[in-house]
VEXLUMNU-803827 format. One line per field, with one value per residue (C-alpha): residue in three letters; y, x, z. Coordinates in steps of 0.2 Angstrom, whole numbers. Last residue first. Example, Ala and Ser with C-alpha at 12.3 -4.5 7.8 and 13.67 -1.06 7.14 Angstrom:
# residues 2
res = SER ALA
Y = -5 -22
X = 68 62
Z = 36 39
END
This chain:
# residues 484
res = HIS LYS HIS GLY ALA GLY SER PRO ALA PRO ALA PRO LYS PRO ARG PRO PRO ASN ALA GLN ALA GLU ARG VAL ARG ARG MET ILE ASP ASP TYR GLU ASP PRO PRO LEU VAL ARG VAL THR THR MET MET GLY GLN MET ALA GLY THR TRP GLY PRO ALA MET GLY TYR THR GLU PRO LYS ALA VAL GLU ASP ASP MET VAL MET TRP MET ASP GLN PRO PHE GLY PRO VAL ARG LYS GLN LYS GLY THR GLY ALA ALA GLY GLY HIS GLN GLY HIS HIS GLY HIS GLY SER GLN SER GLY VAL ILE ASN SER VAL GLN ARG GLU ARG GLU ALA MET GLY MET GLY ARG GLY PHE SER PRO GLY LEU ASP GLU SER LEU ALA ASN GLY LYS ARG VAL MET GLY MET GLY GLU GLU MET GLY GLY GLY THR GLN LEU GLY HIS GLY ALA HIS ALA MET PRO GLY VAL MET SER VAL MET GLN ASN MET MET HIS HIS PRO LEU HIS CYS HIS LEU MET TRP ASP GLY PRO TYR LYS ALA ASP PHE GLU ILE VAL ARG ALA GLN ALA VAL GLY VAL LEU VAL THR ASN GLU PRO TYR TRP LEU ALA GLU PRO ILE ARG GLY GLY GLU THR GLY THR VAL ALA PHE GLN MET GLY HIS LEU HIS ILE PRO HIS HIS ASP MET GLY ILE ASN VAL ILE ARG ILE ARG VAL ARG GLU GLY LEU LYS VAL LEU MET PRO THR ALA ALA PRO GLY ALA LYS GLY ASN PHE THR LEU TRP ASN PHE GLU MET SER LEU THR ASN PRO ILE THR ASN ASN PRO LEU VAL ALA TRP GLU GLN LEU VAL ILE GLY TYR ASP LYS ASP VAL ARG PRO ARG TYR ALA GLU ARG PRO HIS ILE ILE PHE MET GLY LEU MET GLY LEU MET GLU GLN MET ALA GLY HIS SER HIS TYR PHE PHE THR GLY HIS GLN HIS LEU THR PHE GLU TYR THR PHE ARG GLY GLY PRO GLU LEU ASN PRO GLN SER ILE ALA PRO VAL GLY ASP MET GLU ILE PRO VAL GLU LEU GLY HIS TRP HIS VAL THR THR PRO GLU PRO LEU ARG ASN GLU PHE LEU VAL ARG ILE ARG ASP GLY GLU VAL VAL GLU PHE THR PRO GLY PRO VAL THR GLY ASN TYR GLY TRP VAL ASP PHE ILE LYS GLY PRO LEU VAL GLU MET LYS VAL PRO GLU ALA VAL LEU ARG PHE VAL LYS VAL GLY GLY ASP LEU GLU TYR PRO LEU ARG PRO VAL ASP LEU THR GLN VAL PRO LEU PHE GLY ALA GLY ARG THR ARG ASP ALA PRO ALA GLY HIS PRO HIS GLY PRO GLY ALA GLY PRO VAL HIS PRO ALA ALA GLN ALA ALA GLU ALA ALA ARG ILE GLY LEU GLY THR MET LEU THR GLY LEU THR SER GLY LEU PHE THR ARG ARG GLY LEU MET
Y = -1280 -1290 -1302 -1313 -1329 -1330 -1341 -1348 -1337 -1339 -1348 -1336 -1334 -1342 -1329 -1325 -1332 -1321 -1329 -1338 -1321 -1312 -1326 -1324 -1305 -1306 -1319 -1306 -1293 -1304 -1310 -1292 -1287 -1303 -1301 -1313 -1329 -1332 -1350 -1349 -1361 -1370 -1386 -1377 -1358 -1344 -1330 -1320 -1322 -1310 -1296 -1283 -1289 -1299 -1288 -1299 -1317 -1326 -1315 -1321 -1315 -1328 -1319 -1302 -1307 -1315 -1311 -1322 -1320 -1334 -1340 -1344 -1333 -1331 -1345 -1335 -1316 -1309 -1311 -1299 -1285 -1288 -1286 -1301 -1300 -1282 -1285 -1285 -1300 -1309 -1303 -1317 -1307 -1302 -1287 -1280 -1286 -1296 -1307 -1323 -1338 -1341 -1358 -1363 -1381 -1395 -1405 -1422 -1436 -1449 -1467 -1465 -1464 -1467 -1451 -1446 -1427 -1412 -1415 -1413 -1419 -1438 -1435 -1421 -1433 -1432 -1449 -1458 -1466 -1481 -1491 -1477 -1481 -1465 -1468 -1453 -1460 -1477 -1469 -1460 -1441 -1432 -1413 -1411 -1395 -1380 -1379 -1363 -1369 -1354 -1362 -1375 -1360 -1356 -1360 -1371 -1388 -1387 -1382 -1380 -1372 -1371 -1375 -1393 -1392 -1385 -1399 -1389 -1393 -1378 -1369 -1350 -1339 -1323 -1314 -1314 -1324 -1336 -1348 -1363 -1379 -1396 -1408 -1423 -1434 -1446 -1459 -1468 -1460 -1451 -1435 -1428 -1415 -1398 -1385 -1398 -1398 -1415 -1427 -1444 -1441 -1435 -1452 -1452 -1453 -1465 -1477 -1464 -1453 -1442 -1428 -1421 -1406 -1388 -1374 -1357 -1344 -1353 -1371 -1384 -1400 -1412 -1421 -1439 -1442 -1455 -1451 -1455 -1441 -1436 -1420 -1416 -1399 -1395 -1377 -1369 -1351 -1337 -1325 -1330 -1343 -1342 -1356 -1349 -1355 -1364 -1354 -1347 -1360 -1376 -1382 -1399 -1400 -1394 -1397 -1400 -1397 -1401 -1419 -1433 -1451 -1451 -1466 -1457 -1443 -1430 -1426 -1407 -1405 -1391 -1387 -1405 -1412 -1422 -1421 -1423 -1423 -1419 -1419 -1406 -1407 -1393 -1392 -1375 -1371 -1386 -1396 -1402 -1416 -1427 -1428 -1444 -1455 -1452 -1443 -1454 -1443 -1451 -1440 -1443 -1453 -1455 -1441 -1448 -1455 -1466 -1472 -1477 -1488 -1496 -1499 -1483 -1472 -1469 -1460 -1460 -1448 -1454 -1465 -1484 -1497 -1491 -1503 -1509 -1508 -1506 -1508 -1510 -1503 -1506 -1494 -1498 -1514 -1517 -1529 -1543 -1542 -1546 -1553 -1550 -1531 -1525 -1515 -1521 -1524 -1543 -1544 -1536 -1519 -1512 -1495 -1491 -1486 -1489 -1496 -1492 -1502 -1499 -1506 -1495 -1481 -1473 -1471 -1483 -1482 -1484 -1485 -1483 -1489 -1484 -1491 -1478 -1484 -1470 -1455 -1450 -1437 -1443 -1430 -1427 -1434 -1425 -1421 -1417 -1421 -1435 -1444 -1442 -1445 -1431 -1419 -1404 -1386 -1370 -1355 -1350 -1362 -1381 -1381 -1400 -1407 -1423 -1441 -1452 -1463 -1460 -1461 -1461 -1461 -1470 -1468 -1483 -1482 -1483 -1477 -1460 -1450 -1444 -1429 -1430 -1414 -1403 -1399 -1381 -1381 -1398 -1391 -1404 -1402 -1399 -1415 -1418 -1436 -1431 -1413 -1405 -1396 -1384 -1374 -1360 -1352 -1367 -1358 -1354 -1360 -1365 -1383 -1381 -1373 -1377 -1382 -1377 -1391 -1394 -1402 -1420 -1417 -1406 -1419 -1433 -1423 -1420 -1438 -1443 -1430 -1437 -1455 -1450 -1441 -1457 -1469 -1458 -1458 -1477 -1479 -1467 -1476 -1493 -1487 -1479 -1495 -1506 -1495 -1496
X = -1176 -1191 -1197 -1212 -1206 -1193 -1204 -1218 -1233 -1247 -1263 -1276 -1291 -1307 -1320 -1334 -1351 -1363 -1380 -1377 -1372 -1387 -1398 -1391 -1392 -1411 -1413 -1405 -1417 -1432 -1428 -1425 -1442 -1451 -1444 -1429 -1426 -1407 -1403 -1385 -1370 -1359 -1348 -1332 -1331 -1343 -1344 -1329 -1338 -1352 -1339 -1350 -1369 -1376 -1383 -1377 -1371 -1381 -1374 -1356 -1343 -1331 -1315 -1323 -1331 -1315 -1315 -1306 -1310 -1300 -1308 -1297 -1282 -1280 -1283 -1277 -1278 -1260 -1257 -1272 -1263 -1246 -1255 -1255 -1271 -1279 -1286 -1304 -1304 -1291 -1285 -1281 -1282 -1296 -1302 -1291 -1277 -1261 -1254 -1259 -1258 -1243 -1241 -1231 -1234 -1222 -1215 -1223 -1215 -1205 -1207 -1226 -1239 -1253 -1263 -1274 -1277 -1267 -1259 -1265 -1253 -1248 -1229 -1231 -1236 -1254 -1260 -1245 -1228 -1229 -1243 -1257 -1270 -1280 -1286 -1276 -1260 -1263 -1266 -1249 -1249 -1246 -1246 -1236 -1237 -1227 -1212 -1215 -1229 -1239 -1251 -1258 -1265 -1278 -1275 -1263 -1270 -1274 -1290 -1289 -1306 -1318 -1336 -1334 -1323 -1338 -1350 -1366 -1366 -1373 -1387 -1386 -1401 -1399 -1415 -1434 -1445 -1458 -1449 -1460 -1451 -1446 -1432 -1425 -1412 -1401 -1390 -1374 -1366 -1378 -1388 -1393 -1406 -1407 -1422 -1435 -1454 -1464 -1468 -1475 -1493 -1485 -1479 -1460 -1454 -1440 -1428 -1413 -1424 -1439 -1450 -1440 -1450 -1443 -1442 -1435 -1422 -1406 -1405 -1394 -1386 -1380 -1367 -1361 -1343 -1333 -1341 -1357 -1369 -1385 -1395 -1411 -1418 -1437 -1443 -1460 -1461 -1467 -1452 -1443 -1429 -1411 -1399 -1382 -1367 -1354 -1338 -1340 -1339 -1331 -1337 -1338 -1357 -1356 -1339 -1328 -1309 -1299 -1304 -1300 -1300 -1286 -1284 -1290 -1277 -1283 -1270 -1266 -1252 -1243 -1257 -1261 -1277 -1290 -1306 -1325 -1340 -1359 -1369 -1383 -1399 -1412 -1430 -1439 -1457 -1464 -1480 -1489 -1489 -1477 -1479 -1487 -1475 -1462 -1446 -1430 -1414 -1397 -1383 -1365 -1350 -1331 -1323 -1306 -1315 -1326 -1310 -1303 -1319 -1320 -1338 -1338 -1353 -1371 -1384 -1403 -1417 -1434 -1444 -1444 -1446 -1433 -1429 -1411 -1396 -1378 -1366 -1347 -1332 -1313 -1299 -1292 -1299 -1318 -1318 -1330 -1348 -1359 -1347 -1330 -1332 -1349 -1359 -1377 -1381 -1378 -1389 -1404 -1408 -1418 -1408 -1402 -1384 -1382 -1364 -1352 -1336 -1317 -1300 -1284 -1277 -1294 -1302 -1315 -1330 -1349 -1363 -1378 -1395 -1411 -1429 -1440 -1454 -1451 -1444 -1426 -1413 -1395 -1383 -1366 -1351 -1347 -1333 -1334 -1325 -1337 -1335 -1324 -1306 -1297 -1282 -1287 -1286 -1287 -1286 -1304 -1311 -1315 -1308 -1308 -1295 -1302 -1295 -1308 -1323 -1334 -1353 -1364 -1383 -1396 -1414 -1423 -1440 -1433 -1415 -1417 -1401 -1396 -1389 -1381 -1385 -1371 -1364 -1361 -1379 -1388 -1405 -1419 -1431 -1449 -1460 -1476 -1473 -1475 -1473 -1488 -1477 -1471 -1457 -1458 -1440 -1429 -1413 -1411 -1427 -1423 -1419 -1417 -1402 -1386 -1376 -1384 -1392 -1394 -1411 -1414 -1424 -1437 -1438 -1441 -1454 -1463 -1462 -1469 -1484 -1488 -1488 -1499 -1511 -1512 -1514 -1529 -1537 -1536 -1543 -1557 -1561 -1561 -1571 -1584 -1585 -1587 -1601 -1610
Z = 325 324 338 333 340 354 365 355 353 365 358 352 364 358 352 364 360 351 350 367 375 368 375 392 392 387 401 413 408 409 426 432 426 432 450 452 463 460 466 470 470 483 484 487 489 488 501 493 476 481 482 473 475 460 446 432 438 425 411 415 428 435 434 437 453 460 479 491 510 519 535 550 553 568 581 596 593 594 576 573 582 573 556 545 536 535 518 522 533 523 506 494 478 466 476 489 500 497 511 505 516 527 534 519 512 516 501 500 510 502 502 499 513 500 505 518 515 520 537 555 568 570 568 581 594 602 597 605 600 589 580 580 567 566 548 542 551 542 525 526 528 512 514 530 540 542 554 563 575 570 557 570 580 566 548 538 536 517 508 489 489 504 509 509 525 534 529 524 506 497 489 492 489 478 482 480 491 486 474 477 481 475 480 471 480 472 481 477 493 503 499 516 513 522 521 525 523 522 508 512 505 489 485 482 464 459 467 467 477 474 481 495 500 501 513 507 512 510 503 512 504 518 508 511 506 495 478 469 473 463 465 456 458 455 455 456 450 460 457 441 443 437 443 446 435 446 446 463 469 462 445 438 439 458 464 480 480 496 498 512 509 495 484 469 471 458 444 442 454 463 475 479 471 481 472 477 466 467 451 450 439 437 432 431 429 439 437 453 448 438 419 412 402 416 412 413 418 418 426 423 430 426 436 442 458 446 437 454 458 441 437 426 429 425 434 439 443 439 428 425 412 400 386 383 371 376 361 364 357 360 358 375 381 386 401 396 400 415 428 419 420 427 414 417 399 399 415 406 412 427 430 447 441 422 423 409 406 406 401 402 391 389 372 375 363 368 355 367 361 368 368 376 388 401 392 389 395 396 403 397 408 424 418 399 383 377 394 408 415 424 422 432 427 438 426 429 442 441 423 418 405 400 396 386 388 372 372 356 358 348 352 344 336 318 321 329 333 350 359 376 387 390 408 415 421 421 414 414 399 404 402 393 388 370 370 379 391 378 386 399 400 406 408 390 380 363 368 387 394 403 388 372 363 345 341 344 359 349 335 348 357 341 336 353 351 333 340 354 342 331 346 352 335 334 352 349 332 341 356 344 333 349 355 339
END
């Protein structure tokens, strides 16, 4: 009798598990709105009993990669191709990415899944895909020549493997310069049994750095200094805020594959680091922090209780990473009268003095450490924006450039640039006027909202998703449309 009960119980459990997994697969295969869980914008409470019992991760401003089912295999389609990335309204970079986005779309799967990735190379040079931190067969590791042939332009390759882990991982090209041109994305593997304590919001952020001269659109992948820093492909204040209801528990997954380490700081609340690129950390090892160093090729997962209402900043605390399009043109250096170089050679940038001395003008500050080409880049003006008022580059309340201020050593320093209207979206509704002046570089906000305010903003988000703005018509060719 005991054997029969055990058998029947096991059979029923297997049946229920199968039903749950199929429900989870159906829900995940549903159309995805970038930055929102399926049917639940900004992670409004979802059914945590689905299959593995996970809450969908939101990589705001980056879509989730859909899949199809082929028997028990989840089939994804991934395309490497040139991409135009808008880091700020009107500021376009020519980069390389996957499926039309940088960072690439987010994989979201479950421990134990069998996945198949149909990969196509639409780049003008060979490439492969490496699954960073994943335990896969050597022929699936994505290192050109070593584990697979380099995939030539127009070529296709199928990656297929079973997922034995759970945690926060990422994928990227295994060409170093291709990585620096944008070719990476997040890869989330949920555990079979949901983490405890449960969370109400689960967000993902990809950190990236770019060196782009003001008169160019192509990042310098050999630069060792950067003047544009992004969260999920957006520089502050364009990154979409994270919306949280007061009292909710929040998880934020942060991955970094670039040239710099990033100390990521959260205002207003303490958090615990609960995971790394290797997986979940045992709870006994958690301790409170408010700044976590996310090193190159690392992931850090933080969790906290949203106890205090407000618009709390989340940002990299390296000073130069809290700026947009920075160049060496502020403070006393800006008043030499000759401007500054914008393409110092690599040797100068690395501090290698072969002639003269370290204090010579030739070794003065310059924008970035470049290739040291045969011809120096054009000098950048040392005068930064003299306009005042909202939406312009007014400094310190628009009083920049007055004679009195010029007599203060070091002036100007921080540039106050307000662009509330340009980046307005439902998620920013109700933020303080001028909030964008405080947001540049690798910055975003965690908006902890009282229930009534949260519900109002979520209503606006849903309405905006149901009625997206119509695309702007292309400008008419020059001379067209004139009637006499």
